[in-house]
DOLO-104074 format. One record per residue (C-alpha): residue in three letters; x, y, z. Coordinates in nm, 2 decimals. Layout:
// DOLO-104074
PT:ALA:X:Y:Z .
...
// end
This chain:
// DOLO-104074
PT:MET:1.51:2.27:21.89 .
PT:ALA:1.26:2.01:21.82 .
PT:VAL:1.11:1.93:21.47 .
PT:GLU:0.80:2.11:21.37 .
PT:LEU:0.46:1.93:21.38 .
PT:SER:0.32:1.78:21.06 .
PT:PRO:0.13:2.03:20.83 .
PT:ALA:-0.20:1.87:20.93 .
PT:ARG:-0.14:1.97:21.29 .
PT:ARG:0.07:2.28:21.23 .
PT:VAL:0.05:2.52:21.52 .
PT:SER:-0.01:2.89:21.45 .
PT:ALA:0.00:3.21:21.65 .
PT:TRP:-0.38:3.19:21.69 .
PT:HIS:-0.33:2.87:21.90 .
PT:PHE:-0.12:3.06:22.15 .
PT:VAL:-0.37:3.34:22.17 .
PT:ARG:-0.65:3.10:22.23 .
PT:LEU:-0.44:2.92:22.50 .
PT:LYS:-0.39:3.24:22.68 .
PT:LEU:-0.75:3.34:22.67 .
PT:ARG:-0.85:2.99:22.78 .
PT:VAL:-0.62:3.01:23.08 .
PT:LEU:-0.75:3.35:23.18 .
PT:GLY:-1.10:3.23:23.14 .
PT:ASN:-1.04:2.93:23.37 .
PT:ASN:-0.88:3.16:23.63 .
PT:PHE:-1.20:3.37:23.64 .
PT:ARG:-1.44:3.08:23.65 .
PT:GLY:-1.64:3.09:23.97 .
PT:GLN:-1.44:3.38:24.10 .
PT:GLY:-1.67:3.67:24.11 .
PT:ARG:-1.44:3.89:24.32 .
PT:ARG:-1.15:3.82:24.09 .
PT:ILE:-1.36:3.92:23.79 .
PT:ALA:-1.47:4.24:23.96 .
PT:LEU:-1.11:4.33:24.05 .
PT:PHE:-1.00:4.26:23.70 .
PT:LEU:-1.27:4.49:23.56 .
PT:LEU:-1.17:4.75:23.81 .
PT:GLY:-0.81:4.71:23.70 .
PT:VAL:-0.91:4.76:23.34 .
PT:MET:-1.09:5.08:23.43 .
PT:VAL:-0.79:5.21:23.61 .
PT:ALA:-0.56:5.12:23.32 .
PT:LEU:-0.79:5.30:23.08 .
PT:TRP:-0.81:5.60:23.30 .
PT:ILE:-0.43:5.62:23.31 .
PT:ALA:-0.43:5.57:22.93 .
PT:ALA:-0.68:5.86:22.89 .
PT:GLY:-0.43:6.08:23.08 .
PT:GLY:-0.15:5.97:22.85 .
PT:PHE:-0.38:6.04:22.55 .
PT:LEU:-0.44:6.40:22.67 .
PT:LEU:-0.06:6.45:22.73 .
PT:PHE:0.03:6.33:22.38 .
PT:ALA:-0.25:6.52:22.21 .
PT:SER:-0.21:6.85:22.39 .
PT:PRO:0.07:6.99:22.17 .
PT:GLY:-0.14:6.93:21.86 .
PT:ILE:-0.45:7.09:22.02 .
PT:ALA:-0.23:7.39:22.11 .
PT:GLY:-0.07:7.40:21.77 .
PT:GLU:0.28:7.36:21.90 .
PT:ILE:0.47:7.16:21.65 .
PT:ARG:0.81:7.19:21.83 .
PT:ASN:0.67:7.08:22.16 .
PT:ALA:0.49:6.79:21.99 .
PT:GLY:0.81:6.65:21.87 .
PT:MET:0.97:6.68:22.21 .
PT:ALA:0.67:6.52:22.39 .
PT:ALA:0.67:6.23:22.14 .
PT:GLY:1.05:6.18:22.16 .
PT:PHE:1.08:6.18:22.54 .
PT:GLY:0.74:6.03:22.62 .
PT:GLY:0.77:5.75:22.37 .
PT:GLY:1.13:5.68:22.48 .
PT:LEU:1.02:5.64:22.84 .
PT:LEU:0.75:5.40:22.73 .
PT:VAL:1.01:5.18:22.54 .
PT:LEU:1.25:5.19:22.84 .
PT:GLY:0.97:5.09:23.07 .
PT:TRP:0.88:4.79:22.86 .
PT:LEU:1.25:4.71:22.83 .
PT:LEU:1.35:4.71:23.19 .
PT:VAL:1.04:4.61:23.39 .
PT:PRO:1.04:4.24:23.27 .
PT:LEU:1.39:4.19:23.42 .
PT:VAL:1.23:4.19:23.77 .
PT:PHE:0.87:4.10:23.67 .
PT:PHE:0.95:3.78:23.48 .
PT:GLY:0.67:3.53:23.55 .
PT:VAL:0.39:3.78:23.61 .
PT:ASP:0.20:3.63:23.32 .
PT:GLU:0.29:3.27:23.36 .
PT:THR:0.12:3.17:23.03 .
PT:LEU:0.40:3.35:22.84 .
PT:ASP:0.69:3.17:23.02 .
PT:PRO:0.89:2.99:22.74 .
PT:ALA:0.99:2.72:22.99 .
PT:ARG:0.63:2.58:22.98 .
PT:PHE:0.68:2.48:22.61 .
PT:ALA:1.02:2.31:22.66 .
PT:LEU:0.88:1.96:22.60 .
PT:LEU:0.66:2.04:22.30 .
PT:PRO:0.79:1.98:21.94 .
PT:LEU:0.77:2.34:21.83 .
PT:SER:1.02:2.53:21.62 .
PT:ARG:1.18:2.86:21.73 .
PT:ARG:0.98:3.05:21.47 .
PT:THR:0.65:2.90:21.59 .
PT:LEU:0.73:2.98:21.95 .
PT:VAL:0.85:3.33:21.88 .
PT:THR:0.55:3.41:21.67 .
PT:GLY:0.30:3.25:21.90 .
PT:LEU:0.44:3.40:22.22 .
PT:PHE:0.47:3.74:22.06 .
PT:ALA:0.10:3.73:21.94 .
PT:ALA:-0.01:3.61:22.29 .
PT:ALA:0.19:3.89:22.45 .
PT:LEU:-0.01:4.15:22.25 .
PT:VAL:-0.34:4.02:22.40 .
PT:SER:-0.31:4.21:22.73 .
PT:VAL:-0.46:4.51:22.92 .
PT:PRO:-0.13:4.70:22.92 .
PT:VAL:-0.10:4.68:22.54 .
PT:VAL:-0.46:4.80:22.50 .
PT:ALA:-0.40:5.08:22.74 .
PT:MET:-0.08:5.18:22.56 .
PT:LEU:-0.26:5.19:22.23 .
PT:VAL:-0.52:5.42:22.38 .
PT:ALA:-0.24:5.65:22.52 .
PT:VAL:-0.03:5.67:22.20 .
PT:SER:-0.34:5.73:21.99 .
PT:GLY:-0.31:6.09:22.12 .
PT:LEU:-0.01:6.12:21.89 .
PT:VAL:-0.23:6.04:21.60 .
PT:LEU:-0.47:6.31:21.69 .
PT:SER:-0.19:6.56:21.75 .
PT:ALA:-0.02:6.47:21.41 .
PT:GLY:-0.35:6.50:21.23 .
PT:LEU:-0.42:6.84:21.37 .
PT:LEU:-0.07:6.96:21.29 .
PT:GLY:0.00:6.79:20.96 .
PT:GLY:-0.33:6.66:20.81 .
PT:PRO:-0.43:6.31:20.70 .
PT:VAL:-0.09:6.21:20.57 .
PT:ALA:0.08:6.28:20.91 .
PT:ALA:-0.21:6.11:21.09 .
PT:ALA:-0.16:5.80:20.87 .
PT:VAL:0.21:5.79:20.95 .
PT:ALA:0.13:5.84:21.32 .
PT:VAL:-0.09:5.53:21.31 .
PT:VAL:0.19:5.32:21.15 .
PT:GLY:0.44:5.46:21.40 .
PT:ALA:0.21:5.40:21.70 .
PT:VAL:0.15:5.03:21.60 .
PT:GLY:0.52:4.99:21.53 .
PT:GLY:0.61:5.14:21.86 .
PT:VAL:0.38:4.91:22.05 .
PT:LEU:0.53:4.61:21.87 .
PT:LEU:0.87:4.74:21.95 .
PT:CYS:0.79:4.77:22.32 .
PT:VAL:0.64:4.42:22.34 .
PT:ALA:0.93:4.26:22.14 .
PT:ALA:1.18:4.44:22.37 .
PT:SER:1.01:4.31:22.68 .
PT:ARG:0.99:3.95:22.55 .
PT:ALA:1.35:3.95:22.42 .
PT:VAL:1.50:4.08:22.74 .
PT:THR:1.29:3.85:22.95 .
PT:SER:1.41:3.54:22.76 .
PT:ALA:1.78:3.66:22.75 .
PT:PHE:1.79:3.70:23.13 .
PT:ALA:1.55:3.41:23.22 .
PT:THR:1.84:3.19:23.34 .
PT:MET:1.98:3.47:23.55 .
PT:LEU:1.65:3.56:23.70 .
PT:ARG:1.60:3.20:23.81 .
PT:SER:1.92:3.23:24.02 .
PT:ARG:1.83:3.30:24.38 .
PT:ARG:2.11:3.56:24.43 .
PT:VAL:2.01:3.75:24.12 .
PT:ARG:1.64:3.74:24.22 .
PT:ASP:1.73:3.89:24.56 .
PT:LEU:1.95:4.15:24.40 .
PT:ALA:1.66:4.24:24.16 .
PT:ALA:1.42:4.27:24.46 .
PT:VAL:1.66:4.51:24.63 .
PT:LEU:1.72:4.72:24.32 .
PT:LEU:1.35:4.74:24.24 .
PT:ALA:1.27:4.85:24.60 .
PT:VAL:1.53:5.12:24.58 .
PT:VAL:1.41:5.24:24.24 .
PT:ALA:1.05:5.24:24.35 .
PT:ALA:1.14:5.43:24.66 .
PT:SER:1.34:5.68:24.45 .
PT:MET:1.05:5.76:24.22 .
PT:GLY:0.94:6.05:24.45 .
PT:PRO:1.29:6.20:24.47 .
PT:LEU:1.33:6.17:24.09 .
PT:GLN:0.99:6.34:24.03 .
PT:ILE:1.08:6.62:24.26 .
PT:GLY:1.42:6.66:24.10 .
PT:VAL:1.28:6.66:23.75 .
PT:THR:1.01:6.92:23.85 .
PT:ALA:1.28:7.14:24.00 .
PT:ALA:1.50:7.10:23.69 .
PT:LEU:1.22:7.19:23.45 .
PT:ARG:1.16:7.53:23.62 .
PT:ASP:1.50:7.65:23.49 .
PT:ALA:1.53:7.42:23.19 .
PT:ASP:1.67:7.53:22.86 .
PT:TRP:1.39:7.43:22.63 .
PT:ASP:1.59:7.47:22.31 .
PT:ARG:1.85:7.23:22.44 .
PT:LEU:1.58:6.99:22.54 .
PT:ARG:1.43:7.00:22.19 .
PT:GLY:1.77:6.92:22.05 .
PT:VAL:1.80:6.62:22.28 .
PT:ALA:1.45:6.51:22.18 .
PT:ALA:1.56:6.53:21.82 .
PT:VAL:1.85:6.30:21.88 .
PT:VAL:1.63:6.06:22.06 .
PT:GLY:1.39:6.06:21.77 .
PT:TRP:1.66:5.90:21.55 .
PT:THR:1.70:5.61:21.78 .
PT:PRO:1.46:5.31:21.82 .
PT:LEU:1.34:5.47:22.14 .
PT:GLY:1.19:5.77:21.97 .
PT:ALA:1.18:5.69:21.59 .
PT:PRO:0.83:5.54:21.58 .
PT:TRP:0.67:5.82:21.78 .
PT:THR:0.83:6.12:21.60 .
PT:ALA:0.81:6.01:21.24 .
PT:ALA:0.46:6.17:21.19 .
PT:PHE:0.58:6.51:21.33 .
PT:ASP:0.86:6.52:21.07 .
PT:VAL:0.59:6.50:20.81 .
PT:ALA:0.40:6.78:20.98 .
PT:ASP:0.71:6.99:21.00 .
PT:GLY:0.79:6.96:20.63 .
PT:ARG:1.06:6.68:20.65 .
PT:ALA:0.86:6.40:20.49 .
PT:TRP:1.18:6.23:20.38 .
PT:ALA:1.26:6.15:20.75 .
PT:ALA:0.94:5.95:20.81 .
PT:PRO:1.02:5.64:20.61 .
PT:VAL:1.37:5.64:20.74 .
PT:LYS:1.24:5.64:21.10 .
PT:LEU:0.98:5.37:21.02 .
PT:LEU:1.27:5.16:20.88 .
PT:ILE:1.46:5.21:21.20 .
PT:THR:1.16:5.09:21.39 .
PT:ALA:1.11:4.78:21.17 .
PT:ALA:1.48:4.70:21.20 .
PT:GLY:1.46:4.73:21.58 .
PT:ILE:1.16:4.50:21.59 .
PT:GLY:1.34:4.25:21.36 .
PT:LEU:1.66:4.25:21.57 .
PT:LEU:1.47:4.21:21.89 .
PT:LEU:1.27:3.91:21.76 .
PT:TRP:1.59:3.76:21.62 .
PT:TRP:1.76:3.80:21.96 .
PT:TRP:1.46:3.65:22.13 .
PT:SER:1.47:3.35:21.89 .
PT:ARG:1.84:3.29:21.97 .
PT:SER:1.80:3.32:22.35 .
PT:LEU:1.48:3.12:22.36 .
PT:GLU:1.65:2.78:22.42 .
PT:SER:1.83:2.91:22.73 .
PT:ALA:1.51:3.05:22.87 .
PT:MET:1.35:2.71:22.83 .
PT:VAL:1.63:2.51:22.99 .
PT:GLY:1.54:2.63:23.34 .
PT:ALA:1.75:2.73:23.64 .
PT:ALA:2.11:2.82:23.62 .
PT:SER:2.37:2.60:23.76 .
PT:ALA:2.40:2.64:24.13 .
PT:GLY:2.77:2.66:24.10 .
PT:GLN:3.03:2.49:24.32 .
PT:ALA:2.86:2.34:24.62 .
PT:ARG:2.96:2.48:24.96 .
PT:PRO:3.08:2.25:25.23 .
PT:ALA:2.81:2.18:25.49 .
PT:LYS:2.84:2.36:25.81 .
PT:GLU:2.87:2.16:26.13 .
PT:VAL:2.54:2.16:26.32 .
PT:THR:2.57:2.20:26.69 .
PT:GLY:2.32:2.24:26.97 .
PT:GLY:2.03:2.05:26.81 .
PT:ALA:1.75:2.15:26.58 .
PT:VAL:1.58:2.39:26.83 .
PT:ALA:1.90:2.58:26.89 .
PT:GLN:1.96:2.62:26.51 .
PT:LEU:1.61:2.78:26.47 .
PT:PHE:1.71:3.08:26.68 .
PT:PRO:1.95:3.33:26.53 .
PT:ARG:2.24:3.44:26.75 .
PT:LEU:2.09:3.79:26.80 .
PT:LEU:1.77:3.62:26.93 .
PT:ASP:1.94:3.36:27.15 .
PT:ARG:1.76:3.50:27.46 .
PT:LEU:1.41:3.43:27.33 .
PT:PRO:1.21:3.19:27.54 .
PT:ARG:1.22:2.83:27.41 .
PT:ASN:0.84:2.81:27.37 .
PT:ARG:0.58:2.86:27.10 .
PT:PHE:0.61:3.24:27.11 .
PT:GLY:0.99:3.23:27.08 .
PT:ALA:0.98:2.98:26.80 .
PT:LEU:0.73:3.18:26.60 .
PT:VAL:0.93:3.50:26.65 .
PT:ALA:1.25:3.33:26.54 .
PT:ARG:1.08:3.18:26.23 .
PT:GLU:0.93:3.51:26.12 .
PT:CYS:1.26:3.69:26.17 .
PT:ARG:1.43:3.44:25.94 .
PT:TYR:1.15:3.48:25.68 .
PT:TRP:1.17:3.86:25.68 .
PT:TRP:1.54:3.84:25.62 .
PT:ARG:1.55:3.56:25.36 .
PT:ASP:1.23:3.61:25.16 .
PT:ALA:1.29:3.86:24.88 .
PT:ARG:0.93:3.98:24.88 .
PT:ARG:0.95:4.08:25.25 .
PT:ARG:1.30:4.22:25.23 .
PT:ALA:1.21:4.45:24.95 .
PT:GLY:0.94:4.61:25.17 .
PT:LEU:1.19:4.67:25.45 .
PT:ILE:1.43:4.84:25.20 .
PT:THR:1.14:5.07:25.08 .
PT:ILE:1.07:5.17:25.44 .
PT:ALA:1.43:5.27:25.49 .
PT:VAL:1.46:5.47:25.17 .
PT:VAL:1.13:5.65:25.17 .
PT:GLY:1.13:5.70:25.55 .
PT:VAL:1.43:5.92:25.52 .
PT:PHE:1.38:6.10:25.19 .
PT:VAL:1.01:6.20:25.21 .
PT:PRO:1.03:6.39:25.55 .
PT:VAL:1.35:6.57:25.45 .
PT:MET:1.20:6.69:25.12 .
PT:VAL:0.87:6.79:25.27 .
PT:ASN:1.03:6.99:25.56 .
PT:LEU:1.30:7.15:25.35 .
PT:SER:1.06:7.27:25.08 .
PT:GLY:0.96:7.57:25.29 .
PT:GLY:0.60:7.47:25.33 .
PT:GLY:0.58:7.48:25.71 .
PT:PHE:0.29:7.63:25.90 .
PT:SER:0.25:7.76:26.26 .
PT:MET:-0.02:7.87:26.50 .
PT:SER:-0.10:8.24:26.52 .
PT:PRO:-0.18:8.41:26.85 .
PT:GLU:-0.54:8.44:26.73 .
PT:GLY:-0.56:8.06:26.70 .
PT:ASP:-0.54:8.05:26.32 .
PT:LEU:-0.30:7.84:26.11 .
PT:SER:-0.07:8.05:25.89 .
PT:GLY:0.21:7.97:25.65 .
PT:ALA:0.57:7.98:25.76 .
PT:GLY:0.89:7.98:25.57 .
PT:ASP:1.06:7.71:25.79 .
PT:SER:0.95:7.37:25.91 .
PT:SER:0.73:7.35:26.22 .
PT:PRO:0.65:7.07:26.47 .
PT:ALA:0.31:7.02:26.31 .
PT:LEU:0.46:6.98:25.96 .
PT:VAL:0.73:6.74:26.09 .
PT:THR:0.46:6.54:26.27 .
PT:SER:0.26:6.52:25.95 .
PT:SER:0.55:6.38:25.75 .
PT:MET:0.63:6.14:26.03 .
PT:VAL:0.27:6.01:26.01 .
PT:PHE:0.32:5.93:25.65 .
PT:VAL:0.63:5.73:25.73 .
PT:GLY:0.46:5.55:26.01 .
PT:VAL:0.17:5.46:25.78 .
PT:LEU:0.41:5.32:25.52 .
PT:ALA:0.61:5.12:25.78 .
PT:SER:0.33:4.87:25.86 .
PT:VAL:0.17:4.83:25.51 .
PT:SER:0.38:4.52:25.44 .
PT:LEU:0.17:4.33:25.70 .
PT:ALA:-0.16:4.38:25.51 .
PT:ASN:-0.11:4.04:25.35 .
PT:GLN:0.13:3.88:25.59 .
PT:PHE:-0.04:3.54:25.58 .
PT:GLY:-0.02:3.54:25.20 .
PT:TYR:0.36:3.52:25.22 .
PT:ASP:0.32:3.19:25.40 .
PT:GLY:0.08:3.03:25.15 .
PT:SER:0.00:2.67:25.21 .
PT:ALA:0.28:2.66:25.48 .
PT:TYR:0.03:2.83:25.71 .
PT:ALA:-0.14:2.49:25.74 .
PT:ALA:0.14:2.39:25.99 .
PT:ASN:0.01:2.66:26.23 .
PT:VAL:-0.35:2.55:26.18 .
PT:VAL:-0.27:2.18:26.25 .
PT:ALA:-0.06:2.28:26.55 .
PT:GLY:-0.34:2.47:26.70 .
PT:VAL:-0.16:2.80:26.74 .
PT:ARG:-0.38:3.05:26.91 .
PT:GLY:-0.47:3.37:26.72 .
PT:ARG:-0.34:3.62:26.97 .
PT:LEU:-0.01:3.43:27.02 .
PT:GLU:0.03:3.41:26.64 .
PT:LEU:-0.03:3.79:26.59 .
PT:HIS:0.19:3.89:26.89 .
PT:ALA:0.48:3.69:26.75 .
PT:ARG:0.44:3.83:26.40 .
PT:MET:0.42:4.18:26.54 .
PT:ALA:0.73:4.13:26.75 .
PT:ALA:0.94:3.98:26.47 .
PT:PHE:0.84:4.25:26.22 .
PT:SER:0.91:4.52:26.48 .
PT:LEU:1.26:4.38:26.55 .
PT:TYR:1.35:4.51:26.20 .
PT:VAL:1.12:4.81:26.17 .
PT:VAL:1.16:4.98:26.51 .
PT:PRO:1.54:5.03:26.47 .
PT:LEU:1.47:5.18:26.12 .
PT:LEU:1.22:5.42:26.27 .
PT:ALA:1.46:5.52:26.54 .
PT:LEU:1.72:5.59:26.28 .
PT:VAL:1.48:5.79:26.07 .
PT:SER:1.38:6.00:26.37 .
PT:VAL:1.74:6.09:26.45 .
PT:VAL:1.84:6.16:26.09 .
PT:ILE:1.54:6.39:26.03 .
PT:ALA:1.60:6.59:26.35 .
PT:VAL:1.97:6.63:26.27 .
PT:VAL:1.91:6.73:25.91 .
PT:LEU:1.65:6.99:26.01 .
PT:GLY:1.90:7.13:26.26 .
PT:GLU:1.66:7.06:26.55 .
PT:PRO:1.81:6.78:26.77 .
PT:GLY:1.55:6.86:27.04 .
PT:TRP:1.28:6.73:26.81 .
PT:ILE:1.40:6.37:26.82 .
PT:GLY:1.14:6.29:27.08 .
PT:LEU:0.87:6.45:26.86 .
PT:THR:0.97:6.25:26.55 .
PT:ALA:1.02:5.92:26.74 .
PT:GLY:0.70:5.95:26.93 .
PT:THR:0.49:6.02:26.62 .
PT:LEU:0.66:5.74:26.43 .
PT:LEU:0.59:5.48:26.70 .
PT:ALA:0.24:5.60:26.76 .
PT:THR:0.15:5.57:26.39 .
PT:TYR:0.34:5.25:26.35 .
PT:GLY:0.15:5.09:26.64 .
PT:CYS:-0.18:5.20:26.49 .
PT:GLY:-0.06:5.05:26.16 .
PT:LEU:0.01:4.72:26.32 .
PT:ALA:-0.34:4.71:26.46 .
PT:VAL:-0.51:4.80:26.13 .
PT:ASN:-0.30:4.58:25.90 .
PT:THR:-0.33:4.29:26.13 .
PT:MET:-0.70:4.30:26.11 .
PT:ILE:-0.68:4.35:25.73 .
PT:SER:-0.45:4.05:25.70 .
PT:VAL:-0.71:3.83:25.86 .
PT:LEU:-1.01:3.96:25.67 .
PT:GLY:-0.86:4.03:25.33 .
PT:ALA:-0.58:3.78:25.27 .
PT:TYR:-0.51:3.66:24.92 .
PT:SER:-0.27:3.41:24.77 .
PT:LEU:0.05:3.48:24.60 .
PT:PRO:0.18:3.28:24.30 .
PT:GLU:0.43:3.00:24.35 .
PT:THR:0.70:3.15:24.15 .
PT:SER:1.06:3.25:24.19 .
PT:ASN:0.98:3.61:24.10 .
PT:PRO:0.95:3.81:24.43 .
PT:PHE:0.70:4.06:24.27 .
PT:ALA:0.47:3.82:24.07 .
PT:MET:0.10:3.85:24.13 .
PT:ASN:-0.19:3.63:24.04 .
PT:THR:-0.46:3.76:23.79 .
PT:GLY:-0.67:4.02:23.97 .
PT:ALA:-0.45:4.02:24.28 .
PT:GLY:-0.28:4.35:24.19 .
PT:MET:-0.60:4.54:24.23 .
PT:THR:-0.67:4.36:24.56 .
PT:ARG:-0.33:4.46:24.69 .
PT:GLY:-0.39:4.82:24.58 .
PT:LEU:-0.73:4.84:24.75 .
PT:LEU:-0.60:4.69:25.07 .
PT:VAL:-0.30:4.92:25.08 .
PT:PHE:-0.52:5.23:25.02 .
PT:LEU:-0.76:5.12:25.29 .
PT:SER:-0.48:5.06:25.53 .
PT:MET:-0.31:5.39:25.47 .
PT:VAL:-0.63:5.59:25.50 .
PT:VAL:-0.74:5.43:25.83 .
PT:VAL:-0.39:5.45:25.98 .
PT:ALA:-0.35:5.82:25.87 .
PT:ILE:-0.68:5.90:26.05 .
PT:ALA:-0.56:5.73:26.36 .
PT:GLY:-0.24:5.94:26.35 .
PT:VAL:-0.43:6.27:26.33 .
PT:PRO:-0.43:6.32:26.71 .
PT:MET:-0.05:6.34:26.71 .
PT:VAL:-0.06:6.62:26.45 .
PT:VAL:-0.33:6.81:26.63 .
PT:ALA:-0.13:6.79:26.96 .
PT:ALA:0.18:6.92:26.79 .
PT:ALA:-0.01:7.21:26.65 .
PT:LEU:-0.19:7.31:26.97 .
PT:LEU:0.05:7.22:27.26 .
PT:GLY:0.36:7.40:27.13 .
PT:ALA:0.69:7.35:27.31 .
PT:GLY:0.54:7.13:27.58 .
PT:TRP:0.46:6.86:27.33 .
PT:LEU:0.83:6.82:27.24 .
PT:TRP:0.87:6.65:27.58 .
PT:LEU:0.54:6.47:27.59 .
PT:ALA:0.54:6.33:27.23 .
PT:LEU:0.78:6.04:27.30 .
PT:PRO:0.61:5.88:27.61 .
PT:VAL:0.26:5.96:27.47 .
PT:GLY:0.35:5.82:27.13 .
PT:VAL:0.49:5.50:27.28 .
PT:ALA:0.19:5.44:27.50 .
PT:TYR:-0.05:5.52:27.21 .
PT:GLY:0.13:5.29:26.97 .
PT:VAL:0.17:5.00:27.21 .
PT:GLY:-0.19:5.02:27.32 .
PT:ALA:-0.32:5.03:26.97 .
PT:ALA:-0.11:4.73:26.87 .
PT:LEU:-0.22:4.53:27.17 .
PT:LEU:-0.59:4.62:27.11 .
PT:GLY:-0.56:4.52:26.74 .
PT:ALA:-0.40:4.19:26.83 .
PT:TYR:-0.67:4.12:27.09 .
PT:LEU:-0.96:4.18:26.84 .
PT:ALA:-0.79:4.02:26.54 .
PT:GLY:-0.67:3.72:26.74 .
PT:ASP:-1.03:3.62:26.83 .
PT:LEU:-1.13:3.66:26.47 .
PT:LEU:-0.83:3.46:26.35 .
PT:ASP:-0.93:3.17:26.58 .
PT:ARG:-1.27:3.16:26.40 .
PT:ARG:-1.14:3.21:26.05 .
PT:GLN:-0.83:2.98:26.03 .
PT:PRO:-0.98:2.74:25.77 .
PT:GLU:-1.11:3.02:25.55 .
PT:LEU:-0.78:3.21:25.59 .
PT:LEU:-0.58:2.90:25.49 .
PT:ALA:-0.80:2.85:25.18 .
PT:ALA:-0.76:3.21:25.08 .
PT:VAL:-0.38:3.21:25.09 .
PT:THR:-0.33:2.87:24.93 .
PT:PRO:-0.23:2.91:24.57 .
PT:ARG:-0.47:2.77:24.31 .
PT:ARG:-0.31:2.54:24.05 .
// end
């Protein structure tokens, strides 16, 4: 490492905090929409933190000392694991904390670790976490008095420091790996699968808790409480339960964990500052045949016309396969598309139409329930297009300069995306019908999926023209600019609501038409979806022709 600066110009942790605040302030300057979205994000974070506060405080309010220790052990352990694992795929989200930016500055390891650690503490997630874990302080105070509350304060602060230190240490240790393209792509795939599996995990946990052995769970929580995952959160409840000797031991475990993580961070900081990993042994160049135009078209798309439309489709197909951001969305569609309908229809929550015309509950799945679950999958299938121009960034300037017409551009993008998604939807429709033991419902499931997907293409195409935003120029496939996360959330919510409303006629038809709809669903759904997609491209294409300069400015990353 480089030699430390002279005492007259010694850098302290406060300089790093000021640097981060200055960068954030510059990003907000003149950006009213970004400020509004940031404030909205703060409100959402505090709302979630308030929910966590109530969960942690509820055992103390109810006077349940045993449940308080279990909630603190499991809940706090999950918080630590979240801060430990998420940075592996979210490295670069806050680019001011990237150690590589300080590689050329004459700063010692100690200064860098202290400064980056202090800057990491200045963030909305840290504030939200402090609000949430303060519920442990209230719970400990109600159960054990002022001494337990004081221990809870020390434990909560130590737990937050432990979480931040874990995230920074793991990030630096794996920084070189995450800069490797293969590892980034693997991280994108794994995160997509994990995100898509959150619903299955939640349902599985809920089902397991119904028949859970609570005494055994309390024993597991007690074991977790003696590890760094649970020690800072459970120390105060040992005081409240008459085991005051355990509190200082657990606080020492917490302090030792923080110290070891910071030491690990300091030792791995140099590798994080070096940059990308070695690319390894170079592969021999492949022989190029057929010219540049022939090389643009993949073998499976060799029959595409050699014109602007064919070139745009071929380019988008390559992007959707090679771009980790886009590929993660395709994986999510495949995983969620199969699991959610199966769980919904096998849960016994079906409903049917009574002879009097009223909807009544049924023990088994019904065409209306299957259609409703298919609408959800169709809504999800097209959400990735809500910011399709943001994936291009400044590269979209090539289409603007070439004078590509808006309708042609949107038709090509729809076609390329559909080459991946429509086969997935066909697979989902077959799997769902077979799993439910109703192969005659394949037309029903496929027609609903295609109808909703076509409506989603129309809605998300319009949103992508009107609400595009830039993505950061970073190797992380999930990185977002400041305030862009809330923008993305709002656009996705708007898209899903509008597309779900557009898919309601398919649900109504399934509920009213009975067995006849099983034969009509597929042709009607295909016609409905194709018509909606063409209408959306027609309207959005004219709008795109008028807004190309504004769209290019919106998706170009700011430096």
